[in-house]
ROSE-4610 file (N, C-alpha, C; in Angstrom, 1 decimal, always signed):
// ROSE-4610
residu = [X/X/X/X/X/X/X/X/X/X/X/X/X/X/X/X/X/X/X/X/X/X/X/X/X/X/X/X/X/X/X/X/X/X/X/X/X/X/X/X/X/X/X/X/X/X/X/X/X/X/X/X/X/X/X/X/X/X/X/X/X/X/X/X/X/X/X/X/X/X/X/X/X/X/X/X/X/X/X/X/X/X/X/X/X/X/X/X/X/X/X/X/X/X/X/X/X/X/X/X/X/X/X/X/X/X/X/X/X/X/X/X/X/X/X/X/X/X/X/X/X/X/X/X/X/X/X/X/X/X/X/X/X/X/X/X/X/X/X/X/X/X/X/X/X/X/X/X/X/X/X/X/X/X/X/X/X/X/X/X/X/X/X/X/X/X/X/X/X/X/X/X/X/X/X/X/X/X/X/X/X/X/X/X/X/X/X/X/X/X/X/X/X/X/X/X/X/X/X/X/X/X/X/X/X/X/X/X/X/X/X/X/X/X/X/X/X/X/X/X/X/X/X/X/X/X/X/X/X/X/X/X/X/X/X/X/X/X/X/X/X/X/X/X/X/X/X/X/X/X/X/X/X/X/X/X/X/X/X/X/X/X/X/X/X/X/X/X/X/X/X/X/X/X/X/X/X/X/X/X/X/X/X/X/X/X/X/X/X/X/X/X/X/X/X/X/X/X/X/X/X/X/X/X/X/X/X/X/X/X/X/X/X/X/X/X/X/X/X/X/X/X/X/X/X/X/X/X/X/X/X/X/X/X/X/X/X/X/X/X/X/X/X/X/X/X/X/X/X/X/X/X/X/X/X/X/X/X/X/X/X/X/X/X/X/X/X/X/X/X/X/X/X/X/X/X/X/X/X/X/X/X/X/X/X/X/X/X/X/X/X/X/X/X/X/X/X/X/X/X/X/X/X/X/X/X/X/X/X/X/X/X/X/X/X/X/X/X/X/X/X/X/X/X/X/X/X/X/X/X/X/X/X/X/X/X/X/X/X/X/X/X/X/X/X/X/X/X/X/X/X/X/X/X/X/X/X/X/X/X/X/X/X/X/X/X/X/X/X/X/X/X/X/X/X/X/X/X/X/X/X/X/X/X/X/X/X/X/X/X/X/X/X/X/X/X/X/X/X/X/X/X/X/X/X/X/X/X/X/X/X/X/X/X/X/X/X/X/X/X/X/X/X/X/X/X/X/X/X/X/X/X/X/X/X/X/X/X/X/X/X/X/X/X/X/X/X/X/X/X/X/X/X/X/X/X/X/X/X/X/X/X/X/X/X/X/X/X/X/X/X/X/X/X/X/X/X/X/X/X/X/X/X/X/X/X/X/X/X/X/X/X/X/X/X/X/X/X/X/X/X/X/X/X/X/X/X/X/X/X/X/X/X/X/X/X/X/X/X/X/X/X/X/X/X/X/X/X/X/X/X/X/X/X/X/X/X/X/X/X/X/X/X/X/X/X/X/X/X/X/X/X/X/X/X/X/X/X/X/X/X/X/X/X/X/X/X/X/X/X/X/X/X/X/X/X/X/X/X/X/X/X/X/X/X/X/X/X/X/X/X/X/X/X/X/X/X/X/X/X/X/X/X/X/X/X/X/X/X/X/X/X/X/X/X/X/X]
num = [1/1/1/2/2/2/3/3/3/4/4/4/5/5/5/6/6/6/7/7/7/8/8/8/9/9/9/10/10/10/11/11/11/12/12/12/13/13/13/14/14/14/15/15/15/16/16/16/17/17/17/18/18/18/19/19/19/20/20/20/21/21/21/22/22/22/23/23/23/24/24/24/25/25/25/26/26/26/27/27/27/28/28/28/29/29/29/30/30/30/31/31/31/32/32/32/33/33/33/34/34/34/35/35/35/36/36/36/37/37/37/38/38/38/39/39/39/40/40/40/41/41/41/42/42/42/43/43/43/44/44/44/45/45/45/46/46/46/47/47/47/48/48/48/49/49/49/50/50/50/51/51/51/52/52/52/53/53/53/54/54/54/55/55/55/56/56/56/57/57/57/58/58/58/59/59/59/60/60/60/61/61/61/62/62/62/63/63/63/64/64/64/65/65/65/66/66/66/67/67/67/68/68/68/69/69/69/70/70/70/71/71/71/72/72/72/73/73/73/74/74/74/75/75/75/76/76/76/77/77/77/78/78/78/79/79/79/80/80/80/81/81/81/82/82/82/83/83/83/84/84/84/85/85/85/86/86/86/87/87/87/88/88/88/89/89/89/90/90/90/91/91/91/92/92/92/93/93/93/94/94/94/95/95/95/96/96/96/97/97/97/98/98/98/99/99/99/100/100/100/101/101/101/102/102/102/103/103/103/104/104/104/105/105/105/106/106/106/107/107/107/108/108/108/109/109/109/110/110/110/111/111/111/112/112/112/113/113/113/114/114/114/115/115/115/116/116/116/117/117/117/118/118/118/119/119/119/120/120/120/121/121/121/122/122/122/123/123/123/124/124/124/125/125/125/126/126/126/127/127/127/128/128/128/129/129/129/130/130/130/131/131/131/132/132/132/133/133/133/134/134/134/135/135/135/136/136/136/137/137/137/138/138/138/139/139/139/140/140/140/141/141/141/142/142/142/143/143/143/144/144/144/145/145/145/146/146/146/147/147/147/148/148/148/149/149/149/150/150/150/151/151/151/152/152/152/153/153/153/154/154/154/155/155/155/156/156/156/157/157/157/158/158/158/159/159/159/160/160/160/161/161/161/162/162/162/163/163/163/164/164/164/165/165/165/166/166/166/167/167/167/168/168/168/169/169/169/170/170/170/171/171/171/172/172/172/173/173/173/174/174/174/175/175/175/176/176/176/177/177/177/178/178/178/179/179/179/180/180/180/181/181/181/182/182/182/183/183/183/184/184/184/185/185/185/186/186/186/187/187/187/188/188/188/189/189/189/190/190/190/191/191/191/192/192/192/193/193/193/194/194/194/195/195/195/196/196/196/197/197/197/198/198/198/199/199/199/200/200/200/201/201/201/202/202/202/203/203/203/204/204/204/205/205/205/206/206/206/207/207/207/208/208/208/209/209/209/210/210/210/211/211/211/212/212/212/213/213/213/214/214/214/215/215/215/216/216/216/217/217/217/218/218/218/219/219/219/220/220/220/221/221/221/222/222/222/223/223/223/224/224/224/225/225/225/226/226/226/227/227/227/228/228/228/229/229/229/230/230/230/231/231/231/232/232/232/233/233/233/234/234/234/235/235/235/236/236/236/237/237/237/238/238/238/239/239/239]
x = [-7.3/-8.3/-7.7/-7.8/-7.2/-7.6/-7.0/-7.7/-7.0/-7.7/-7.5/-7.6/-6.5/-6.8/-7.2/-8.3/-8.2/-8.5/-7.6/-7.5/-6.6/-7.0/-6.4/-4.9/-5.1/-3.8/-3.2/-1.8/-0.7/-0.3/-0.3/+0.1/-1.3/-2.2/-3.7/-3.1/-2.5/-2.6/-1.5/-0.5/+1.1/+0.5/-0.4/-0.9/-1.5/-2.7/-3.6/-2.8/-1.9/-1.0/-0.4/+0.3/+0.9/+0.2/-1.2/-2.2/-2.6/-2.5/-3.2/-1.7/-1.1/+0.3/+0.2/-0.7/-1.0/-1.7/-2.5/-3.5/-3.4/-2.3/-2.3/-3.1/-4.7/-5.7/-6.0/-5.3/-5.5/-4.5/-4.1/-3.3/-3.4/-2.8/-2.9/-2.4/-3.0/-2.8/-2.2/-3.1/-2.8/-3.2/-2.9/-3.8/-4.3/-5.0/-5.4/-5.7/-5.7/-5.8/-6.9/-7.8/-9.1/-10.0/-11.4/-12.2/-11.5/-11.1/-11.0/-9.8/-8.9/-7.8/-8.0/-9.0/-10.0/-10.5/-11.2/-12.0/-11.1/-9.9/-9.0/-8.4/-8.2/-7.4/-8.1/-9.5/-10.5/-10.6/-11.0/-10.9/-9.1/-8.2/-7.6/-7.3/-7.1/-6.6/-8.1/-9.2/-10.5/-10.1/-10.2/-10.1/-11.3/-11.2/-12.6/-13.0/-12.0/-12.1/-11.6/-12.3/-11.7/-11.8/-10.8/-10.9/-10.9/-12.1/-12.6/-12.6/-12.1/-12.3/-13.7/-14.2/-15.4/-15.3/-14.4/-14.0/-12.8/-12.7/-11.6/-11.6/-10.8/-10.8/-11.5/-12.6/-13.7/-14.5/-14.7/-15.7/-15.4/-16.7/-16.5/-16.5/-16.1/-16.2/-17.9/-19.0/-20.4/-20.7/-20.1/-19.9/-19.1/-18.3/-17.3/-18.2/-19.0/-19.6/-20.7/-21.3/-22.7/-22.0/-20.4/-20.3/-19.9/-19.7/-19.2/-20.5/-20.2/-21.1/-21.5/-19.9/-20.4/-19.6/-19.8/-19.2/-18.2/-17.1/-16.5/-16.6/-16.4/-16.9/-16.0/-17.2/-16.3/-16.1/-15.2/-14.9/-14.4/-15.6/-15.1/-14.2/-13.1/-12.4/-12.5/-12.8/-13.2/-13.3/-12.7/-12.3/-14.2/-14.9/-16.3/-17.6/-18.1/-19.0/-20.0/-20.5/-22.0/-22.3/-21.2/-21.8/-22.1/-22.1/-22.2/-23.6/-24.8/-26.1/-25.7/-25.5/-25.6/-24.6/-23.7/-22.5/-23.0/-23.9/-25.1/-26.0/-26.2/-27.8/-26.6/-25.3/-24.4/-23.9/-24.4/-24.3/-22.9/-22.4/-21.0/-21.0/-19.2/-19.2/-19.1/-18.2/-18.0/-17.4/-17.5/-17.4/-16.3/-14.9/-13.9/-13.4/-13.9/-13.3/-11.7/-11.1/-9.7/-9.7/-8.5/-7.5/-8.0/-7.6/-8.1/-7.9/-8.6/-8.1/-7.8/-7.0/-6.6/-7.6/-8.1/-9.3/-10.5/-10.7/-12.1/-11.6/-10.0/-9.8/-9.9/-9.3/-9.4/-10.8/-11.8/-13.6/-13.9/-13.3/-13.9/-12.9/-12.2/-11.3/-11.8/-12.1/-12.6/-14.0/-14.6/-15.9/-16.1/-14.8/-15.1/-14.5/-13.4/-12.9/-13.9/-14.7/-15.9/-16.9/-17.1/-18.4/-17.7/-16.4/-15.8/-15.7/-15.4/-15.8/-17.1/-18.1/-19.6/-19.5/-19.0/-19.3/-18.8/-17.6/-17.1/-17.9/-18.2/-19.0/-20.5/-20.8/-22.2/-21.9/-21.1/-20.4/-20.4/-19.9/-19.4/-20.9/-21.8/-23.2/-24.0/-23.8/-24.6/-23.9/-24.2/-22.8/-23.9/-23.0/-23.8/-24.9/-26.3/-27.6/-27.4/-28.0/-28.3/-29.5/-30.1/-31.2/-32.3/-31.8/-32.9/-33.5/-32.5/-32.6/-34.0/-34.7/-35.8/-35.8/-36.1/-36.1/-37.6/-37.7/-39.0/-39.0/-39.7/-39.9/-41.3/-41.1/-42.2/-42.4/-43.5/-43.7/-45.1/-44.8/-46.2/-47.0/-48.1/-49.0/-48.9/-48.1/-47.9/-46.8/-46.9/-45.3/-45.3/-44.4/-43.8/-42.9/-42.8/-41.5/-41.3/-40.0/-39.8/-38.4/-38.9/-37.6/-36.8/-35.3/-34.6/-34.8/-35.1/-35.0/-36.2/-37.2/-38.5/-37.9/-37.0/-36.8/-35.9/-36.3/-35.9/-35.0/-35.5/-34.6/-34.5/-33.0/-33.4/-32.7/-33.4/-33.2/-32.9/-31.9/-31.6/-32.5/-32.7/-33.5/-33.0/-31.9/-31.0/-30.3/-31.1/-30.7/-31.5/-32.6/-33.4/-33.3/-33.8/-33.7/-35.3/-35.6/-36.7/-36.9/-37.8/-37.4/-38.7/-38.5/-39.2/-39.6/-40.7/-40.8/-42.7/-42.9/-44.5/-44.9/-45.9/-46.6/-46.0/-45.5/-44.9/-43.7/-43.7/-42.4/-42.2/-42.1/-41.9/-40.5/-40.0/-39.0/-38.3/-37.0/-36.6/-35.5/-35.0/-33.7/-32.6/-32.2/-30.9/-29.9/-28.9/-28.3/-28.0/-27.6/-27.3/-26.1/-25.4/-23.9/-24.0/-24.9/-25.0/-25.2/-26.4/-26.9/-26.2/-25.1/-24.3/-23.2/-22.8/-22.0/-22.4/-23.8/-24.5/-25.0/-25.4/-25.9/-25.2/-25.6/-24.8/-24.3/-23.0/-22.9/-23.2/-23.5/-23.6/-25.1/-25.8/-27.4/-27.5/-26.9/-27.1/-26.0/-26.5/-25.5/-25.5/-24.4/-24.5/-24.9/-25.5/-25.5/-25.0/-25.4/-24.9/-25.1/-24.7/-25.0/-26.5/-27.1/-28.6/-29.4/-28.9/-29.3/-28.7/-29.5/-28.7/-29.9/-29.3/-30.5/-30.1/-31.6/-31.4/-31.3/-29.9/-29.5/-30.6/-31.6/-32.1/-33.2/-33.5/-34.8/-34.4/-33.3/-32.7/-33.7/-34.2/-34.9/-34.3/-33.3/-32.9/-31.3/-30.6/-29.2/-29.2/-28.7/-28.5/-27.3/-26.1/-25.7/-26.0/-25.5/-26.1/-24.8/-25.3/-24.5/-23.1/-22.1/-20.8/-20.4/-20.5/-19.9/-20.9/-21.8/-22.7/-23.7/-24.6/-25.4/-26.8/-28.0/-28.8/-29.8/-29.8/-30.8/-32.3/-32.8/-34.4/-34.7/-35.7/-36.2/-37.2/-37.7/-39.1/-39.9/-41.0/-41.7/-41.6/-40.7/-40.3/-39.8/-39.1/-38.3/-36.9/-36.3/-35.1/-34.0/-32.7/-31.7/-30.6/-30.0/-28.5/-27.3/-26.7/-25.2/-24.3/-23.9/-22.9/-21.6/-20.7/-19.7/-18.6/-18.7/-17.8/-17.5/-19.3/-20.1/-20.3/-20.5/-20.7/-19.7/-18.1/-17.1/-17.0/-17.6/-17.7/-18.9/-20.0/-21.2/-20.5/-20.1/-19.8/-18.6/-17.8/-16.9/-17.6/-18.9/-19.6/-20.3/-20.9/-21.9/-21.2/-19.9/-18.9/-19.7/-20.0/-20.4/-19.5]
y = [-8.2/-8.8/-10.5/-10.9/-12.1/-13.5/-14.1/-15.1/-16.7/-17.6/-19.2/-20.0/-20.8/-22.0/-23.4/-23.8/-25.3/-26.0/-26.7/-28.2/-29.1/-30.4/-31.4/-31.6/-31.2/-31.1/-30.0/-30.3/-29.6/-28.9/-29.5/-28.8/-27.9/-28.2/-27.2/-26.0/-26.0/-24.9/-24.3/-25.0/-24.0/-23.3/-23.8/-23.1/-21.7/-22.2/-21.0/-20.0/-20.1/-19.3/-18.6/-19.3/-18.6/-17.7/-18.0/-17.3/-16.1/-16.1/-14.9/-13.7/-14.3/-13.3/-11.9/-11.5/-10.2/-9.5/-10.3/-9.7/-8.8/-7.6/-7.2/-7.1/-7.2/-7.2/-8.1/-9.5/-10.7/-11.4/-11.0/-11.6/-13.1/-14.4/-15.7/-15.8/-16.4/-15.8/-17.3/-18.3/-19.8/-20.8/-22.1/-22.9/-23.9/-25.1/-26.3/-27.3/-28.6/-30.1/-30.5/-30.0/-30.7/-30.0/-30.6/-29.9/-29.7/-30.6/-30.4/-29.2/-29.4/-28.2/-27.1/-26.8/-25.5/-24.7/-25.8/-25.1/-24.6/-25.3/-24.9/-23.3/-23.7/-22.0/-21.1/-21.5/-20.6/-19.6/-20.5/-19.8/-19.3/-19.5/-19.0/-17.7/-17.6/-16.7/-15.8/-16.1/-15.2/-14.2/-15.5/-15.0/-14.6/-13.2/-12.6/-13.3/-14.3/-15.0/-16.2/-17.4/-18.9/-19.2/-19.9/-20.7/-22.2/-22.8/-23.8/-25.3/-26.2/-27.5/-27.9/-28.8/-29.7/-31.2/-31.6/-33.3/-33.2/-33.4/-33.7/-35.0/-35.7/-36.8/-36.5/-37.2/-37.2/-36.4/-35.1/-34.5/-33.3/-33.3/-32.6/-30.9/-29.7/-28.3/-27.8/-29.0/-28.1/-28.6/-29.5/-30.1/-29.1/-28.2/-27.5/-26.0/-25.6/-24.5/-24.7/-25.9/-26.2/-26.0/-26.3/-26.2/-24.7/-23.9/-22.8/-22.1/-20.8/-20.1/-18.9/-18.5/-17.6/-17.3/-17.3/-17.9/-16.9/-16.8/-16.1/-15.6/-15.1/-14.9/-16.4/-17.0/-18.3/-18.3/-18.9/-19.2/-20.5/-21.5/-23.0/-23.0/-23.8/-24.7/-25.8/-26.4/-28.0/-28.2/-29.6/-30.4/-30.8/-30.4/-31.0/-30.2/-30.2/-29.0/-29.5/-30.1/-31.0/-30.4/-30.1/-28.9/-27.6/-27.3/-25.7/-25.0/-26.0/-25.5/-25.1/-26.7/-26.6/-25.5/-25.4/-24.3/-22.9/-22.7/-21.1/-21.0/-22.3/-22.3/-22.1/-22.0/-21.5/-20.2/-19.4/-18.1/-18.0/-18.7/-18.7/-17.6/-16.6/-15.7/-16.3/-17.2/-17.8/-19.3/-20.0/-21.6/-21.4/-22.0/-21.7/-23.7/-23.6/-25.3/-25.3/-26.5/-26.6/-27.5/-27.1/-26.2/-24.8/-24.1/-22.6/-21.8/-21.2/-20.3/-19.0/-18.3/-17.1/-15.9/-15.9/-15.2/-15.3/-16.4/-16.7/-16.1/-16.3/-16.1/-14.4/-13.8/-12.4/-11.9/-12.5/-12.1/-12.3/-13.4/-13.7/-12.6/-12.3/-11.4/-10.0/-9.8/-8.1/-7.9/-9.2/-9.1/-9.0/-9.6/-9.7/-7.9/-7.7/-6.2/-5.1/-5.5/-4.5/-4.4/-6.1/-5.9/-5.3/-5.8/-4.8/-3.4/-2.7/-1.4/-0.5/-1.5/-1.0/-1.3/-2.4/-2.9/-1.8/-1.3/-0.2/+1.1/+1.4/+2.8/+2.7/+1.2/+1.1/+1.2/+0.7/+0.3/+1.8/+2.8/+4.3/+5.3/+4.6/+5.3/+5.1/+3.6/+3.0/+2.5/+3.3/+3.1/+1.6/+1.3/+0.2/+0.6/+0.0/+0.0/-0.6/+0.3/-0.1/-0.8/-1.0/-1.7/-0.3/+1.1/+2.0/+2.5/+2.0/+2.3/+1.7/+2.5/+1.5/+1.5/+0.0/-0.1/+0.0/+0.4/-0.3/-1.6/-2.2/-3.6/-3.8/-4.3/-4.2/-5.8/-6.5/-7.6/-7.9/-8.1/-8.2/-6.7/-6.8/-5.9/-5.2/-5.7/-4.9/-4.2/-3.2/-2.5/-2.0/-2.1/-2.0/-0.8/+0.0/+0.5/-0.2/-0.9/-1.8/-1.5/-1.2/-0.9/-2.1/-1.9/-3.3/-4.2/-3.1/-3.8/-4.9/-4.8/-5.7/-6.8/-6.8/-8.1/-9.0/-10.5/-11.4/-12.2/-12.2/-13.5/-13.0/-13.1/-12.7/-14.3/-15.2/-16.5/-16.4/-16.9/-16.6/-18.1/-17.3/-18.2/-17.9/-18.4/-18.2/-16.6/-15.8/-14.6/-13.5/-14.5/-13.4/-13.7/-12.8/-13.0/-12.7/-13.8/-13.4/-12.6/-11.8/-11.3/-11.7/-12.0/-12.3/-10.9/-10.7/-9.6/-9.3/-9.5/-9.3/-11.0/-11.2/-12.3/-12.2/-11.0/-11.1/-11.9/-11.8/-13.0/-12.8/-11.3/-11.2/-11.1/-11.3/-11.7/-10.4/-10.2/-9.0/-9.5/-8.5/-9.1/-8.7/-9.4/-9.1/-10.3/-10.6/-11.9/-11.3/-12.8/-12.6/-12.2/-12.5/-11.9/-10.4/-9.8/-8.3/-7.9/-8.5/-7.6/-8.2/-9.1/-9.3/-8.6/-8.3/-6.8/-5.5/-5.1/-4.0/-3.9/-5.2/-4.9/-4.9/-4.2/-4.1/-5.1/-5.7/-7.1/-7.0/-5.7/-5.6/-6.2/-6.2/-6.6/-7.9/-7.9/-9.1/-10.1/-11.3/-12.2/-13.2/-13.6/-14.7/-16.0/-16.8/-17.8/-19.2/-19.2/-20.3/-19.5/-20.6/-20.1/-19.4/-19.7/-19.4/-18.3/-18.1/-17.4/-16.3/-15.3/-13.8/-13.5/-13.6/-13.6/-12.2/-11.7/-10.5/-11.0/-10.5/-11.0/-10.7/-9.7/-9.3/-10.3/-11.3/-11.9/-13.5/-13.7/-14.9/-15.4/-16.5/-16.8/-17.8/-18.7/-19.9/-20.4/-20.5/-21.3/-22.7/-23.8/-25.0/-25.7/-26.2/-27.2/-28.2/-28.0/-29.1/-29.8/-30.5/-31.6/-31.0/-31.6/-30.8/-29.8/-30.1/-28.5/-27.2/-27.5/-25.8/-25.8/-24.8/-24.2/-24.7/-24.5/-24.5/-23.1/-22.1/-20.7/-20.8/-20.8/-20.6/-18.9/-18.3/-17.1/-17.1/-15.8/-15.3/-15.4/-16.5/-16.8/-18.8/-19.0/-20.5/-20.8/-20.2/-20.6/-20.7/-22.3/-22.8/-22.4/-22.0/-21.6/-22.2/-23.4/-23.9/-22.7/-22.3/-21.7/-22.8/-22.5/-23.5/-23.8/-24.7/-25.0/-24.0/-23.4/-22.4/-21.1/-20.6/-19.4/-19.4/-20.8/-21.2/-20.2/-20.7/-19.9/-18.6/-17.7/-16.2/-16.2/-16.7/-16.6/-16.8/-17.4/-17.8/-16.5/-16.2/-14.9/-13.4/-13.6/-12.4/-11.9/-13.4/-13.5/-13.8/-14.0/-14.3/-15.6/-16.7/-17.8/-18.9]
z = [-24.3/-24.1/-23.7/-22.5/-22.0/-22.8/-23.7/-23.8/-23.5/-23.3/-23.2/-24.4/-25.2/-25.9/-25.4/-25.7/-24.9/-25.9/-26.0/-27.5/-26.6/-27.1/-26.4/-27.2/-28.6/-29.7/-29.6/-29.2/-29.1/-30.3/-31.2/-32.6/-32.9/-32.8/-32.8/-31.9/-30.7/-30.1/-30.4/-30.7/-31.3/-32.6/-33.4/-34.6/-34.4/-33.5/-33.2/-32.6/-31.7/-31.2/-32.3/-33.5/-34.5/-35.2/-35.4/-36.4/-35.7/-34.2/-33.5/-33.1/-33.5/-33.1/-33.9/-35.0/-35.4/-34.7/-33.6/-33.0/-32.1/-31.9/-30.2/-29.1/-29.9/-28.8/-28.0/-28.8/-28.0/-27.2/-25.9/-25.2/-24.5/-25.1/-24.9/-23.5/-22.4/-21.2/-20.6/-21.0/-21.0/-22.0/-21.8/-22.3/-21.6/-22.0/-21.2/-22.3/-21.6/-22.6/-22.3/-21.4/-21.6/-20.3/-20.1/-19.4/-18.0/-17.1/-16.1/-15.7/-16.8/-16.9/-16.9/-18.1/-18.6/-17.5/-16.6/-15.2/-14.4/-13.8/-13.4/-13.7/-14.8/-16.0/-15.6/-16.2/-16.3/-14.9/-13.6/-12.5/-12.3/-12.3/-12.0/-12.9/-14.0/-15.0/-15.6/-15.3/-15.7/-17.2/-17.9/-19.4/-20.1/-20.8/-21.5/-22.5/-23.2/-24.7/-24.4/-24.9/-24.8/-26.7/-27.0/-27.9/-27.7/-27.9/-27.4/-28.4/-28.4/-29.2/-28.4/-29.4/-28.7/-28.7/-29.3/-29.2/-28.2/-27.2/-26.5/-25.2/-24.9/-23.9/-23.0/-22.2/-21.3/-21.5/-21.1/-21.5/-22.5/-23.2/-24.1/-24.6/-25.2/-24.9/-24.7/-24.8/-24.4/-23.1/-22.7/-21.1/-20.0/-20.9/-20.2/-19.8/-20.9/-20.6/-19.8/-19.6/-18.6/-17.3/-17.3/-15.6/-15.5/-16.1/-15.8/-15.2/-14.4/-13.7/-14.9/-15.3/-16.1/-17.3/-18.2/-19.6/-20.4/-20.2/-21.5/-23.0/-23.9/-25.0/-25.4/-26.4/-27.3/-28.6/-28.7/-30.5/-30.0/-31.1/-31.2/-31.9/-32.2/-33.0/-33.1/-34.4/-34.3/-35.7/-35.9/-37.1/-37.6/-36.8/-37.1/-37.8/-38.5/-38.5/-38.4/-37.9/-37.4/-36.2/-35.5/-34.0/-34.5/-35.6/-35.6/-35.1/-35.4/-34.7/-33.2/-32.8/-31.0/-30.7/-31.5/-30.7/-31.0/-31.6/-31.5/-30.5/-29.7/-29.0/-27.8/-27.8/-26.5/-26.5/-27.4/-28.0/-28.1/-29.0/-29.4/-30.5/-30.5/-31.0/-32.2/-32.6/-34.0/-33.9/-35.0/-35.5/-36.1/-36.0/-36.7/-36.8/-38.4/-38.7/-39.1/-38.2/-38.5/-39.8/-40.7/-40.2/-40.6/-39.3/-39.5/-40.5/-41.5/-42.3/-41.8/-41.8/-41.4/-41.5/-43.1/-43.1/-42.5/-41.6/-41.0/-39.6/-39.5/-37.9/-38.1/-38.9/-38.8/-38.3/-39.5/-39.0/-37.8/-37.0/-35.9/-34.9/-35.0/-33.9/-34.2/-35.7/-35.7/-34.8/-35.2/-34.3/-32.9/-32.4/-31.2/-30.6/-31.0/-31.1/-31.1/-32.4/-32.3/-31.5/-30.7/-29.9/-28.5/-28.1/-27.0/-27.0/-28.1/-28.1/-27.8/-28.5/-28.2/-26.6/-26.1/-24.6/-23.7/-24.2/-23.3/-23.4/-24.7/-24.4/-23.9/-23.9/-23.1/-21.7/-21.1/-19.7/-19.2/-20.2/-19.8/-19.9/-20.4/-21.1/-19.5/-19.1/-18.0/-16.9/-15.7/-14.5/-14.0/-12.7/-12.0/-11.4/-11.8/-11.2/-9.8/-9.0/-7.4/-7.3/-5.9/-5.6/-5.8/-5.6/-6.0/-7.0/-8.1/-9.7/-10.4/-10.9/-11.7/-12.9/-13.7/-14.7/-15.6/-16.8/-17.7/-18.4/-18.3/-18.3/-19.3/-20.5/-21.4/-21.5/-21.5/-21.8/-22.6/-23.7/-24.7/-24.5/-23.9/-23.7/-22.8/-21.4/-20.3/-20.2/-19.5/-19.0/-17.6/-16.8/-15.6/-15.2/-14.6/-14.0/-12.6/-12.7/-11.6/-10.9/-9.4/-8.6/-8.5/-8.8/-8.8/-7.3/-6.2/-5.1/-4.6/-5.8/-5.7/-6.5/-7.3/-8.0/-7.3/-7.0/-6.3/-6.8/-7.8/-8.8/-10.2/-10.9/-12.6/-12.9/-13.8/-14.5/-16.0/-16.5/-17.9/-18.5/-19.9/-20.6/-22.4/-22.3/-23.6/-23.6/-24.4/-24.8/-24.0/-23.1/-22.5/-21.1/-20.1/-18.6/-17.8/-17.1/-16.8/-15.4/-15.1/-13.6/-12.9/-11.8/-10.6/-9.9/-9.8/-9.0/-8.6/-7.1/-6.8/-7.6/-8.2/-8.9/-10.5/-10.6/-11.9/-12.7/-13.5/-14.3/-15.8/-16.3/-17.3/-18.0/-19.3/-19.7/-20.4/-20.6/-21.2/-22.1/-23.0/-24.0/-23.6/-22.5/-22.3/-21.9/-21.9/-21.5/-19.8/-19.2/-17.6/-17.6/-18.2/-18.2/-18.4/-19.4/-19.4/-18.0/-17.1/-16.0/-14.7/-14.9/-13.9/-13.7/-15.0/-15.1/-14.4/-14.9/-14.6/-12.8/-12.7/-11.0/-10.1/-9.0/-7.8/-6.7/-6.8/-6.5/-5.1/-4.5/-2.8/-2.5/-3.5/-3.4/-4.1/-5.4/-6.5/-6.5/-6.1/-6.2/-7.2/-8.3/-9.4/-8.7/-8.5/-7.6/-8.5/-9.8/-11.1/-12.2/-13.2/-14.7/-14.8/-14.4/-14.9/-13.8/-12.3/-11.9/-11.0/-11.2/-10.3/-9.1/-7.8/-6.6/-5.9/-5.4/-4.3/-3.1/-2.6/-1.4/-0.2/-0.2/+0.6/+1.0/-0.2/-0.3/+0.1/+1.0/+1.2/+2.6/+2.6/+3.7/+4.9/+3.8/+4.3/+3.9/+4.0/+3.4/+3.8/+3.3/+3.8/+2.7/+3.4/+2.7/+1.4/+0.1/-0.9/-1.5/-2.4/-3.2/-3.7/-3.8/-4.3/-3.5/-2.1/-1.6/-1.8/-2.9/-2.6/-2.0/-2.2/-1.1/-1.6/-1.0/-1.2/-0.5/-1.5/-0.9/-1.5/+0.1/-0.3/-0.2/-1.5/-1.0/-0.8/+0.0/+0.3/-0.7/-0.8/-1.8/-2.1/-1.6/-1.8/-2.5/-3.5/-4.5/-3.9/-4.4/-4.1/-5.1/-5.3/-5.9/-5.3/-6.5/-5.8/-6.1/-5.0/-5.4/-5.9/-6.9/-7.1/-6.1/-6.7/-5.6/-5.7/-6.7/-7.1/-6.5/-6.8/-6.2/-4.6/-4.3/-2.7/-1.8/-2.4/-1.7/-1.8/-2.6/-2.9/-2.3/-1.9/-1.1/+0.1/+0.8/+2.1/+2.7/+1.7/+2.2/+2.4/+1.2/+1.5/+2.3/+2.9/+4.2/+5.3/+4.9/+6.6/+7.2/+6.1/+6.9/+7.3]
């Protein structure tokens, strides 16, 4: 499992590296000293896990997560306990207070390793979903068998995802990251941190702010493709 340490304090990075030495499952592929550095390293190294400090010069750890389209597993490492509640709003795996206690770190690492094992079995049981596949969706008293080709948009709402098909917008108990790993990328594209779009529903594309794109879907919904994803999007569609 590839891990990136993000902390502006050199001694904190050195100490965390030392504490992680016994865990052969964790491969530290790099370090970052601030948000800008972290964005670059995450793009280059594609870590599965980040150990993230909150208070750093310039932007903080939460602002980093807001800028990511696809967020790795997060363990916060901070000297401040007042951010704990907010941290779990970002689906953090754990929240470790500095100085980090070896026992707490062990608990966090075990939690991640166990989750990864479950994910591997889940992926073996559940292959990639194509547009021809049908999924069962239940929202309150209503139920549907939905062909994925009819879903024009997936929108993240915390640990839920809202599906847009026909005139319906039910919620399902899945994360957008989970769906991003399962859906066929020939048909479905991760536009930004909150949205996956069905490429076959694109009606219009235009340049947008900061090098991004604005995509209009059939039905009138407009979705921003972030700057980073716009590069992939242009390559995919040969724009």
